[in-house]
NUPAMAR-808379 format. One record per residue (C-alpha): residue in three letters; x, y, z. Coordinates in Angstrom, 1 decimal. Example, Ala and Ser with C-alpha at 12.3 -4.5 7.8 and 13.67 -1.06 7.14 Angstrom:
<rec><residuo>Ala</residuo><X>12.3</X><Y>-4.5</Y><Z>7.8</Z></rec>
<rec><residuo>Ser</residuo><X>13.7</X><Y>-1.1</Y><Z>7.1</Z></rec>
This chain:
<rec><residuo>Met</residuo><X>92.6</X><Y>84.4</Y><Z>115.6</Z></rec>
<rec><residuo>Ser</residuo><X>91.0</X><Y>81.9</Y><Z>113.2</Z></rec>
<rec><residuo>Pro</residuo><X>92.9</X><Y>78.8</Y><Z>112.0</Z></rec>
<rec><residuo>Trp</residuo><X>94.9</X><Y>79.4</Y><Z>108.9</Z></rec>
<rec><residuo>Thr</residuo><X>95.8</X><Y>77.1</Y><Z>106.0</Z></rec>
<rec><residuo>Glu</residuo><X>97.9</X><Y>77.0</Y><Z>102.9</Z></rec>
<rec><residuo>Asp</residuo><X>96.2</X><Y>77.2</Y><Z>99.5</Z></rec>
<rec><residuo>Glu</residuo><X>97.1</X><Y>77.0</Y><Z>95.9</Z></rec>
<rec><residuo>Gly</residuo><X>95.2</X><Y>79.7</Y><Z>94.2</Z></rec>
<rec><residuo>Thr</residuo><X>94.3</X><Y>80.1</Y><Z>90.5</Z></rec>
<rec><residuo>Val</residuo><X>94.2</X><Y>83.6</Y><Z>89.0</Z></rec>
<rec><residuo>Leu</residuo><X>90.9</X><Y>84.4</Y><Z>87.3</Z></rec>
<rec><residuo>Asn</residuo><X>91.4</X><Y>88.0</Y><Z>86.6</Z></rec>
<rec><residuo>Asn</residuo><X>94.3</X><Y>90.5</Y><Z>87.0</Z></rec>
<rec><residuo>Cys</residuo><X>93.8</X><Y>93.8</Y><Z>85.4</Z></rec>
<rec><residuo>Arg</residuo><X>95.0</X><Y>97.4</Y><Z>85.8</Z></rec>
<rec><residuo>Val</residuo><X>92.7</X><Y>99.9</Y><Z>87.5</Z></rec>
<rec><residuo>Asp</residuo><X>94.9</X><Y>102.9</Y><Z>87.6</Z></rec>
<rec><residuo>Arg</residuo><X>98.5</X><Y>103.8</Y><Z>86.9</Z></rec>
<rec><residuo>Asp</residuo><X>100.0</X><Y>101.4</Y><Z>89.5</Z></rec>
<rec><residuo>Val</residuo><X>97.0</X><Y>99.7</Y><Z>91.0</Z></rec>
<rec><residuo>Phe</residuo><X>95.6</X><Y>96.3</Y><Z>89.9</Z></rec>
<rec><residuo>Phe</residuo><X>92.5</X><Y>94.3</Y><Z>90.6</Z></rec>
<rec><residuo>Leu</residuo><X>93.1</X><Y>90.5</Y><Z>91.2</Z></rec>
<rec><residuo>Glu</residuo><X>90.5</X><Y>87.7</Y><Z>91.5</Z></rec>
<rec><residuo>Val</residuo><X>91.9</X><Y>84.4</Y><Z>92.7</Z></rec>
<rec><residuo>Arg</residuo><X>90.2</X><Y>81.1</Y><Z>93.4</Z></rec>
<rec><residuo>Ala</residuo><X>91.3</X><Y>80.0</Y><Z>96.8</Z></rec>
<rec><residuo>Pro</residuo><X>89.1</X><Y>76.9</Y><Z>97.7</Z></rec>
<rec><residuo>Asn</residuo><X>90.4</X><Y>76.6</Y><Z>101.3</Z></rec>
<rec><residuo>Ile</residuo><X>90.9</X><Y>80.2</Y><Z>102.3</Z></rec>
<rec><residuo>Ala</residuo><X>88.0</X><Y>82.1</Y><Z>100.7</Z></rec>
<rec><residuo>Pro</residuo><X>85.1</X><Y>80.2</Y><Z>102.5</Z></rec>
<rec><residuo>Ala</residuo><X>86.8</X><Y>80.7</Y><Z>105.9</Z></rec>
<rec><residuo>Ser</residuo><X>87.6</X><Y>84.4</Y><Z>105.5</Z></rec>
<rec><residuo>Gln</residuo><X>86.1</X><Y>87.0</Y><Z>107.8</Z></rec>
<rec><residuo>Pro</residuo><X>86.1</X><Y>90.9</Y><Z>107.8</Z></rec>
<rec><residuo>Gly</residuo><X>89.3</X><Y>92.4</Y><Z>109.0</Z></rec>
<rec><residuo>Gln</residuo><X>91.5</X><Y>89.5</Y><Z>108.0</Z></rec>
<rec><residuo>Phe</residuo><X>94.2</X><Y>89.2</Y><Z>105.3</Z></rec>
<rec><residuo>Val</residuo><X>96.2</X><Y>86.7</Y><Z>103.3</Z></rec>
<rec><residuo>Met</residuo><X>99.9</X><Y>86.2</Y><Z>102.6</Z></rec>
<rec><residuo>Leu</residuo><X>100.3</X><Y>85.9</Y><Z>98.8</Z></rec>
<rec><residuo>Ser</residuo><X>103.1</X><Y>85.1</Y><Z>96.4</Z></rec>
<rec><residuo>Gly</residuo><X>103.4</X><Y>84.2</Y><Z>92.8</Z></rec>
<rec><residuo>Trp</residuo><X>107.1</X><Y>84.0</Y><Z>92.3</Z></rec>
<rec><residuo>Asp</residuo><X>109.9</X><Y>81.6</Y><Z>93.1</Z></rec>
<rec><residuo>Val</residuo><X>112.7</X><Y>84.2</Y><Z>93.3</Z></rec>
<rec><residuo>His</residuo><X>114.3</X><Y>84.5</Y><Z>96.7</Z></rec>
<rec><residuo>Pro</residuo><X>114.7</X><Y>86.5</Y><Z>98.9</Z></rec>
<rec><residuo>Leu</residuo><X>111.3</X><Y>88.0</Y><Z>97.8</Z></rec>
<rec><residuo>Leu</residuo><X>108.9</X><Y>87.5</Y><Z>100.6</Z></rec>
<rec><residuo>Pro</residuo><X>105.1</X><Y>86.9</Y><Z>100.3</Z></rec>
<rec><residuo>Arg</residuo><X>102.9</X><Y>90.1</Y><Z>100.4</Z></rec>
<rec><residuo>Ala</residuo><X>100.2</X><Y>90.7</Y><Z>103.0</Z></rec>
<rec><residuo>Met</residuo><X>97.0</X><Y>91.7</Y><Z>101.2</Z></rec>
<rec><residuo>Ala</residuo><X>93.5</X><Y>92.3</Y><Z>102.5</Z></rec>
<rec><residuo>Pro</residuo><X>90.6</X><Y>91.1</Y><Z>100.3</Z></rec>
<rec><residuo>Ile</residuo><X>87.9</X><Y>93.6</Y><Z>99.5</Z></rec>
<rec><residuo>Arg</residuo><X>85.5</X><Y>90.7</Y><Z>98.8</Z></rec>
<rec><residuo>Phe</residuo><X>85.5</X><Y>87.0</Y><Z>99.6</Z></rec>
<rec><residuo>Asp</residuo><X>82.9</X><Y>85.0</Y><Z>97.7</Z></rec>
<rec><residuo>Thr</residuo><X>82.3</X><Y>81.9</Y><Z>99.8</Z></rec>
<rec><residuo>Glu</residuo><X>80.1</X><Y>80.1</Y><Z>97.2</Z></rec>
<rec><residuo>Arg</residuo><X>82.7</X><Y>80.5</Y><Z>94.3</Z></rec>
<rec><residuo>Ala</residuo><X>85.7</X><Y>80.4</Y><Z>96.7</Z></rec>
<rec><residuo>Val</residuo><X>87.1</X><Y>83.5</Y><Z>95.2</Z></rec>
<rec><residuo>Leu</residuo><X>89.1</X><Y>86.4</Y><Z>96.8</Z></rec>
<rec><residuo>Ala</residuo><X>89.0</X><Y>89.8</Y><Z>95.2</Z></rec>
<rec><residuo>Ile</residuo><X>92.1</X><Y>92.0</Y><Z>96.0</Z></rec>
<rec><residuo>Tyr</residuo><X>93.2</X><Y>95.4</Y><Z>95.0</Z></rec>
<rec><residuo>Tyr</residuo><X>97.0</X><Y>95.9</Y><Z>95.2</Z></rec>
<rec><residuo>Arg</residuo><X>99.6</X><Y>98.6</Y><Z>94.3</Z></rec>
<rec><residuo>Val</residuo><X>102.8</X><Y>97.7</Y><Z>92.4</Z></rec>
<rec><residuo>Val</residuo><X>105.5</X><Y>99.0</Y><Z>94.7</Z></rec>
<rec><residuo>Gly</residuo><X>108.5</X><Y>96.6</Y><Z>94.1</Z></rec>
<rec><residuo>Pro</residuo><X>109.7</X><Y>93.5</Y><Z>92.3</Z></rec>
<rec><residuo>Gly</residuo><X>107.3</X><Y>91.1</Y><Z>94.0</Z></rec>
<rec><residuo>Thr</residuo><X>104.1</X><Y>93.0</Y><Z>93.1</Z></rec>
<rec><residuo>Glu</residuo><X>105.6</X><Y>93.8</Y><Z>89.7</Z></rec>
<rec><residuo>Arg</residuo><X>105.9</X><Y>90.1</Y><Z>89.0</Z></rec>
<rec><residuo>Leu</residuo><X>102.4</X><Y>89.6</Y><Z>90.4</Z></rec>
<rec><residuo>Ser</residuo><X>101.0</X><Y>92.2</Y><Z>88.0</Z></rec>
<rec><residuo>Arg</residuo><X>102.2</X><Y>90.2</Y><Z>85.0</Z></rec>
<rec><residuo>Leu</residuo><X>100.3</X><Y>87.0</Y><Z>85.9</Z></rec>
<rec><residuo>Gly</residuo><X>97.4</X><Y>86.1</Y><Z>83.7</Z></rec>
<rec><residuo>Pro</residuo><X>94.3</X><Y>84.0</Y><Z>84.1</Z></rec>
<rec><residuo>Gly</residuo><X>95.2</X><Y>80.4</Y><Z>84.9</Z></rec>
<rec><residuo>Ser</residuo><X>98.5</X><Y>81.3</Y><Z>86.7</Z></rec>
<rec><residuo>Arg</residuo><X>99.1</X><Y>79.8</Y><Z>90.1</Z></rec>
<rec><residuo>Leu</residuo><X>99.6</X><Y>81.6</Y><Z>93.4</Z></rec>
<rec><residuo>Arg</residuo><X>100.6</X><Y>80.5</Y><Z>96.8</Z></rec>
<rec><residuo>Leu</residuo><X>98.4</X><Y>81.8</Y><Z>99.7</Z></rec>
<rec><residuo>Ile</residuo><X>98.4</X><Y>81.5</Y><Z>103.5</Z></rec>
<rec><residuo>Gly</residuo><X>95.3</X><Y>82.5</Y><Z>105.4</Z></rec>
<rec><residuo>Pro</residuo><X>92.9</X><Y>83.7</Y><Z>106.6</Z></rec>
<rec><residuo>Leu</residuo><X>95.2</X><Y>85.6</Y><Z>109.0</Z></rec>
<rec><residuo>Gly</residuo><X>94.8</X><Y>88.1</Y><Z>111.7</Z></rec>
<rec><residuo>Thr</residuo><X>91.9</X><Y>88.9</Y><Z>114.1</Z></rec>
<rec><residuo>Pro</residuo><X>88.5</X><Y>89.4</Y><Z>112.5</Z></rec>
<rec><residuo>Leu</residuo><X>86.9</X><Y>92.7</Y><Z>113.0</Z></rec>
<rec><residuo>Val</residuo><X>83.1</X><Y>92.8</Y><Z>113.1</Z></rec>
<rec><residuo>Pro</residuo><X>81.8</X><Y>95.6</Y><Z>115.3</Z></rec>
<rec><residuo>Gln</residuo><X>78.7</X><Y>94.6</Y><Z>117.4</Z></rec>
<rec><residuo>His</residuo><X>77.6</X><Y>98.2</Y><Z>118.2</Z></rec>
<rec><residuo>Gly</residuo><X>76.9</X><Y>101.2</Y><Z>116.1</Z></rec>
<rec><residuo>Pro</residuo><X>76.9</X><Y>103.6</Y><Z>114.4</Z></rec>
<rec><residuo>Leu</residuo><X>80.1</X><Y>103.0</Y><Z>112.6</Z></rec>
<rec><residuo>Ala</residuo><X>82.4</X><Y>105.5</Y><Z>110.8</Z></rec>
<rec><residuo>Leu</residuo><X>84.8</X><Y>104.0</Y><Z>108.2</Z></rec>
<rec><residuo>Ile</residuo><X>87.7</X><Y>106.2</Y><Z>106.9</Z></rec>
<rec><residuo>Gly</residuo><X>90.0</X><Y>105.0</Y><Z>104.1</Z></rec>
<rec><residuo>Arg</residuo><X>92.3</X><Y>106.2</Y><Z>101.4</Z></rec>
<rec><residuo>Gly</residuo><X>93.2</X><Y>104.5</Y><Z>98.1</Z></rec>
<rec><residuo>Val</residuo><X>94.1</X><Y>100.9</Y><Z>98.2</Z></rec>
<rec><residuo>Gly</residuo><X>93.8</X><Y>101.1</Y><Z>102.0</Z></rec>
<rec><residuo>Ile</residuo><X>90.0</X><Y>101.1</Y><Z>101.5</Z></rec>
<rec><residuo>Thr</residuo><X>90.1</X><Y>97.4</Y><Z>100.8</Z></rec>
<rec><residuo>Pro</residuo><X>89.5</X><Y>96.0</Y><Z>104.4</Z></rec>
<rec><residuo>Leu</residuo><X>86.7</X><Y>98.5</Y><Z>105.1</Z></rec>
<rec><residuo>Leu</residuo><X>84.1</X><Y>97.1</Y><Z>102.6</Z></rec>
<rec><residuo>Pro</residuo><X>83.7</X><Y>93.7</Y><Z>104.2</Z></rec>
<rec><residuo>Ile</residuo><X>83.4</X><Y>95.4</Y><Z>107.6</Z></rec>
<rec><residuo>Ala</residuo><X>80.7</X><Y>97.7</Y><Z>106.2</Z></rec>
<rec><residuo>Glu</residuo><X>78.7</X><Y>94.8</Y><Z>104.7</Z></rec>
<rec><residuo>Ala</residuo><X>78.9</X><Y>92.8</Y><Z>107.9</Z></rec>
<rec><residuo>Ala</residuo><X>77.8</X><Y>95.7</Y><Z>110.0</Z></rec>
<rec><residuo>Val</residuo><X>74.8</X><Y>96.5</Y><Z>107.8</Z></rec>
<rec><residuo>Gln</residuo><X>73.7</X><Y>92.8</Y><Z>107.9</Z></rec>
<rec><residuo>Leu</residuo><X>73.7</X><Y>93.2</Y><Z>111.7</Z></rec>
<rec><residuo>Gly</residuo><X>71.5</X><Y>96.4</Y><Z>111.4</Z></rec>
<rec><residuo>Ile</residuo><X>74.4</X><Y>98.7</Y><Z>112.4</Z></rec>
<rec><residuo>Pro</residuo><X>74.4</X><Y>102.1</Y><Z>110.6</Z></rec>
<rec><residuo>Val</residuo><X>77.5</X><Y>102.9</Y><Z>108.6</Z></rec>
<rec><residuo>Arg</residuo><X>78.9</X><Y>106.2</Y><Z>107.3</Z></rec>
<rec><residuo>Ser</residuo><X>82.0</X><Y>106.0</Y><Z>105.1</Z></rec>
<rec><residuo>Tyr</residuo><X>84.6</X><Y>108.7</Y><Z>104.3</Z></rec>
<rec><residuo>Leu</residuo><X>86.8</X><Y>107.8</Y><Z>101.4</Z></rec>
<rec><residuo>Ser</residuo><X>89.6</X><Y>109.6</Y><Z>99.6</Z></rec>
<rec><residuo>Ala</residuo><X>92.0</X><Y>108.8</Y><Z>96.8</Z></rec>
<rec><residuo>Arg</residuo><X>94.4</X><Y>110.4</Y><Z>94.4</Z></rec>
<rec><residuo>Thr</residuo><X>92.1</X><Y>109.7</Y><Z>91.4</Z></rec>
<rec><residuo>Arg</residuo><X>88.5</X><Y>108.8</Y><Z>91.0</Z></rec>
<rec><residuo>Pro</residuo><X>89.1</X><Y>105.2</Y><Z>90.0</Z></rec>
<rec><residuo>Leu</residuo><X>90.9</X><Y>104.7</Y><Z>93.3</Z></rec>
<rec><residuo>Leu</residuo><X>87.7</X><Y>105.3</Y><Z>95.2</Z></rec>
<rec><residuo>Leu</residuo><X>87.4</X><Y>101.5</Y><Z>95.3</Z></rec>
<rec><residuo>Glu</residuo><X>83.9</X><Y>100.0</Y><Z>95.1</Z></rec>
<rec><residuo>Glu</residuo><X>82.4</X><Y>103.5</Y><Z>95.5</Z></rec>
<rec><residuo>Arg</residuo><X>78.9</X><Y>102.4</Y><Z>94.3</Z></rec>
<rec><residuo>Arg</residuo><X>78.8</X><Y>99.6</Y><Z>96.8</Z></rec>
<rec><residuo>Phe</residuo><X>79.7</X><Y>101.9</Y><Z>99.7</Z></rec>
<rec><residuo>Val</residuo><X>76.8</X><Y>104.2</Y><Z>98.6</Z></rec>
<rec><residuo>Glu</residuo><X>74.4</X><Y>101.3</Y><Z>98.8</Z></rec>
<rec><residuo>Leu</residuo><X>75.5</X><Y>100.6</Y><Z>102.4</Z></rec>
<rec><residuo>Gly</residuo><X>75.1</X><Y>104.1</Y><Z>103.8</Z></rec>
<rec><residuo>Pro</residuo><X>76.0</X><Y>107.8</Y><Z>103.6</Z></rec>
<rec><residuo>Leu</residuo><X>79.3</X><Y>108.4</Y><Z>101.8</Z></rec>
<rec><residuo>Ala</residuo><X>81.6</X><Y>111.4</Y><Z>101.7</Z></rec>
<rec><residuo>Thr</residuo><X>84.5</X><Y>111.4</Y><Z>99.2</Z></rec>
<rec><residuo>His</residuo><X>87.6</X><Y>113.5</Y><Z>98.4</Z></rec>
<rec><residuo>Val</residuo><X>89.6</X><Y>113.1</Y><Z>95.2</Z></rec>
<rec><residuo>Ala</residuo><X>92.9</X><Y>114.9</Y><Z>95.3</Z></rec>
<rec><residuo>Glu</residuo><X>93.2</X><Y>115.6</Y><Z>91.6</Z></rec>
<rec><residuo>Leu</residuo><X>89.7</X><Y>117.2</Y><Z>91.6</Z></rec>
<rec><residuo>Asp</residuo><X>89.3</X><Y>118.6</Y><Z>95.1</Z></rec>
<rec><residuo>Gly</residuo><X>92.9</X><Y>119.6</Y><Z>95.8</Z></rec>
<rec><residuo>Pro</residuo><X>95.5</X><Y>118.0</Y><Z>98.0</Z></rec>
<rec><residuo>His</residuo><X>95.3</X><Y>120.3</Y><Z>101.0</Z></rec>
<rec><residuo>Thr</residuo><X>91.9</X><Y>119.2</Y><Z>102.4</Z></rec>
<rec><residuo>Leu</residuo><X>91.0</X><Y>115.9</Y><Z>104.1</Z></rec>
<rec><residuo>Val</residuo><X>87.9</X><Y>113.8</Y><Z>103.9</Z></rec>
<rec><residuo>Thr</residuo><X>87.9</X><Y>113.7</Y><Z>107.7</Z></rec>
<rec><residuo>Glu</residuo><X>86.9</X><Y>117.4</Y><Z>107.6</Z></rec>
<rec><residuo>Gln</residuo><X>83.4</X><Y>116.2</Y><Z>106.6</Z></rec>
<rec><residuo>Leu</residuo><X>83.6</X><Y>113.7</Y><Z>109.5</Z></rec>
<rec><residuo>Ala</residuo><X>84.3</X><Y>116.6</Y><Z>111.9</Z></rec>
<rec><residuo>Arg</residuo><X>81.3</X><Y>118.5</Y><Z>110.5</Z></rec>
<rec><residuo>Asp</residuo><X>79.1</X><Y>115.4</Y><Z>111.0</Z></rec>
<rec><residuo>Leu</residuo><X>80.4</X><Y>115.1</Y><Z>114.6</Z></rec>
<rec><residuo>Glu</residuo><X>79.6</X><Y>118.7</Y><Z>115.3</Z></rec>
<rec><residuo>Gly</residuo><X>76.1</X><Y>118.0</Y><Z>113.9</Z></rec>
<rec><residuo>Gly</residuo><X>75.5</X><Y>115.2</Y><Z>116.4</Z></rec>
<rec><residuo>Phe</residuo><X>76.7</X><Y>112.1</Y><Z>114.7</Z></rec>
<rec><residuo>Ile</residuo><X>78.9</X><Y>110.2</Y><Z>117.3</Z></rec>
<rec><residuo>Pro</residuo><X>80.1</X><Y>106.8</Y><Z>116.2</Z></rec>
<rec><residuo>Ala</residuo><X>80.5</X><Y>103.9</Y><Z>118.6</Z></rec>
<rec><residuo>Met</residuo><X>83.7</X><Y>103.2</Y><Z>116.7</Z></rec>
<rec><residuo>Ala</residuo><X>85.7</X><Y>104.7</Y><Z>113.8</Z></rec>
<rec><residuo>Ile</residuo><X>88.0</X><Y>102.5</Y><Z>111.7</Z></rec>
<rec><residuo>Val</residuo><X>90.8</X><Y>104.0</Y><Z>109.6</Z></rec>
<rec><residuo>Ala</residuo><X>92.8</X><Y>102.4</Y><Z>106.8</Z></rec>
<rec><residuo>Gly</residuo><X>95.4</X><Y>103.6</Y><Z>104.3</Z></rec>
<rec><residuo>Ser</residuo><X>96.5</X><Y>107.0</Y><Z>105.5</Z></rec>
<rec><residuo>Gly</residuo><X>98.6</X><Y>108.3</Y><Z>108.4</Z></rec>
<rec><residuo>Arg</residuo><X>97.3</X><Y>111.8</Y><Z>107.9</Z></rec>
<rec><residuo>Leu</residuo><X>93.7</X><Y>110.6</Y><Z>108.2</Z></rec>
<rec><residuo>Ala</residuo><X>94.5</X><Y>108.5</Y><Z>111.2</Z></rec>
<rec><residuo>Gln</residuo><X>96.1</X><Y>111.5</Y><Z>113.0</Z></rec>
<rec><residuo>His</residuo><X>93.0</X><Y>113.6</Y><Z>112.4</Z></rec>
<rec><residuo>Val</residuo><X>90.7</X><Y>110.8</Y><Z>113.6</Z></rec>
<rec><residuo>Leu</residuo><X>92.7</X><Y>110.4</Y><Z>116.7</Z></rec>
<rec><residuo>Met</residuo><X>92.3</X><Y>114.1</Y><Z>117.5</Z></rec>
<rec><residuo>Leu</residuo><X>88.5</X><Y>113.9</Y><Z>116.8</Z></rec>
<rec><residuo>Ala</residuo><X>88.1</X><Y>110.7</Y><Z>118.9</Z></rec>
<rec><residuo>Ala</residuo><X>89.7</X><Y>112.5</Y><Z>121.9</Z></rec>
<rec><residuo>Gln</residuo><X>87.5</X><Y>115.6</Y><Z>121.3</Z></rec>
<rec><residuo>Phe</residuo><X>84.2</X><Y>113.8</Y><Z>120.9</Z></rec>
<rec><residuo>Gly</residuo><X>84.8</X><Y>110.7</Y><Z>123.0</Z></rec>
<rec><residuo>Phe</residuo><X>84.5</X><Y>107.7</Y><Z>120.6</Z></rec>
<rec><residuo>Arg</residuo><X>86.7</X><Y>104.6</Y><Z>120.1</Z></rec>
<rec><residuo>Ala</residuo><X>88.9</X><Y>104.4</Y><Z>117.1</Z></rec>
<rec><residuo>Gln</residuo><X>91.0</X><Y>101.6</Y><Z>115.4</Z></rec>
<rec><residuo>Ser</residuo><X>93.4</X><Y>101.7</Y><Z>112.5</Z></rec>
<rec><residuo>Phe</residuo><X>94.6</X><Y>99.0</Y><Z>110.1</Z></rec>
<rec><residuo>Val</residuo><X>98.3</X><Y>98.8</Y><Z>110.2</Z></rec>
<rec><residuo>Glu</residuo><X>100.3</X><Y>98.3</Y><Z>107.0</Z></rec>
<rec><residuo>Glu</residuo><X>103.5</X><Y>96.5</Y><Z>107.7</Z></rec>
<rec><residuo>Lys</residuo><X>105.9</X><Y>94.3</Y><Z>105.7</Z></rec>
<rec><residuo>Met</residuo><X>105.7</X><Y>90.8</Y><Z>107.1</Z></rec>
<rec><residuo>Ala</residuo><X>108.0</X><Y>87.8</Y><Z>106.7</Z></rec>
<rec><residuo>Cys</residuo><X>105.7</X><Y>85.0</Y><Z>107.8</Z></rec>
<rec><residuo>Gly</residuo><X>102.2</X><Y>86.5</Y><Z>108.7</Z></rec>
<rec><residuo>Val</residuo><X>101.5</X><Y>83.8</Y><Z>111.4</Z></rec>
<rec><residuo>Gly</residuo><X>103.5</X><Y>85.1</Y><Z>114.4</Z></rec>
<rec><residuo>Tyr</residuo><X>106.6</X><Y>82.9</Y><Z>114.1</Z></rec>
<rec><residuo>Cys</residuo><X>109.2</X><Y>85.6</Y><Z>113.2</Z></rec>
<rec><residuo>Lys</residuo><X>108.0</X><Y>88.4</Y><Z>115.5</Z></rec>
<rec><residuo>Gly</residuo><X>109.0</X><Y>90.9</Y><Z>112.9</Z></rec>
<rec><residuo>Cys</residuo><X>105.8</X><Y>92.9</Y><Z>113.0</Z></rec>
<rec><residuo>Ala</residuo><X>105.8</X><Y>93.7</Y><Z>116.7</Z></rec>
<rec><residuo>Ile</residuo><X>104.4</X><Y>97.1</Y><Z>117.5</Z></rec>
<rec><residuo>Gly</residuo><X>104.6</X><Y>99.4</Y><Z>120.5</Z></rec>
<rec><residuo>Asn</residuo><X>105.3</X><Y>98.5</Y><Z>124.1</Z></rec>
<rec><residuo>His</residuo><X>102.5</X><Y>96.0</Y><Z>124.5</Z></rec>
<rec><residuo>Gly</residuo><X>104.1</X><Y>93.0</Y><Z>122.8</Z></rec>
<rec><residuo>Arg</residuo><X>101.4</X><Y>93.0</Y><Z>120.1</Z></rec>
<rec><residuo>Leu</residuo><X>102.0</X><Y>91.4</Y><Z>116.8</Z></rec>
<rec><residuo>Ile</residuo><X>100.2</X><Y>93.0</Y><Z>113.8</Z></rec>
<rec><residuo>Cys</residuo><X>99.7</X><Y>89.6</Y><Z>112.1</Z></rec>
<rec><residuo>Leu</residuo><X>98.1</X><Y>88.0</Y><Z>115.2</Z></rec>
<rec><residuo>Asp</residuo><X>96.5</X><Y>90.8</Y><Z>117.2</Z></rec>
<rec><residuo>Gly</residuo><X>95.8</X><Y>93.0</Y><Z>114.2</Z></rec>
<rec><residuo>Pro</residuo><X>95.9</X><Y>94.1</Y><Z>111.5</Z></rec>
<rec><residuo>Ala</residuo><X>93.4</X><Y>96.5</Y><Z>113.1</Z></rec>
<rec><residuo>Leu</residuo><X>94.6</X><Y>97.9</Y><Z>116.5</Z></rec>
<rec><residuo>Pro</residuo><X>93.5</X><Y>100.7</Y><Z>118.8</Z></rec>
<rec><residuo>Leu</residuo><X>94.5</X><Y>103.9</Y><Z>117.2</Z></rec>
<rec><residuo>Glu</residuo><X>96.2</X><Y>105.2</Y><Z>120.3</Z></rec>
<rec><residuo>Glu</residuo><X>98.6</X><Y>102.2</Y><Z>120.1</Z></rec>
<rec><residuo>Val</residuo><X>99.4</X><Y>102.8</Y><Z>116.5</Z></rec>
<rec><residuo>Leu</residuo><X>100.3</X><Y>106.5</Y><Z>116.5</Z></rec>
């Protein structure tokens, strides 16, 4: 795990993307330059207790401008308060947190849904920079929630599924299954944002013999391993330290 620090961030942009999803850009001079793919931050913009900070994974970290770009869903009073912050507002951040995830071997399959797509783009960009082929399989409730779709297209083949257009009863991983049957075998598959997709990938990994990891979404009190509140499974792993991406067979 990389060293973490506290930062006072400044909101640059905070706009609605879809019904309950917002796009946030925040200048974080200490955290953004140190961030790596697979990591997250703990973020808060409120002084009301007992509201805890929220764990959020940046979809981009601009090291030159020291800016984090984050998509988030409004799910409670904390994120509702966050959605009302305008440019110039101050945020408290802790990070970068968690274990970086930069695969060294390919090809790579990335599977994500909705806001869960966010940690996958930095991994895809890092992999392509290393010459590792990437295929992405993204799904969402609506078209705007296929986050950064154009950028994923630039990085490699992309399959998509939009529930309001394609129907709710099919999965984007059905295309992954067809690709596997056609001879595409990834060195690793990484899933984020959907338990249904993770279950299907776990089955496919057992059938075709590839490794798989999943980003684990969990409420955290501290994010740095002190409270032990995000322990998972029987291995004594903490999501905030050993994750947030863990072997899929340990997650399900």
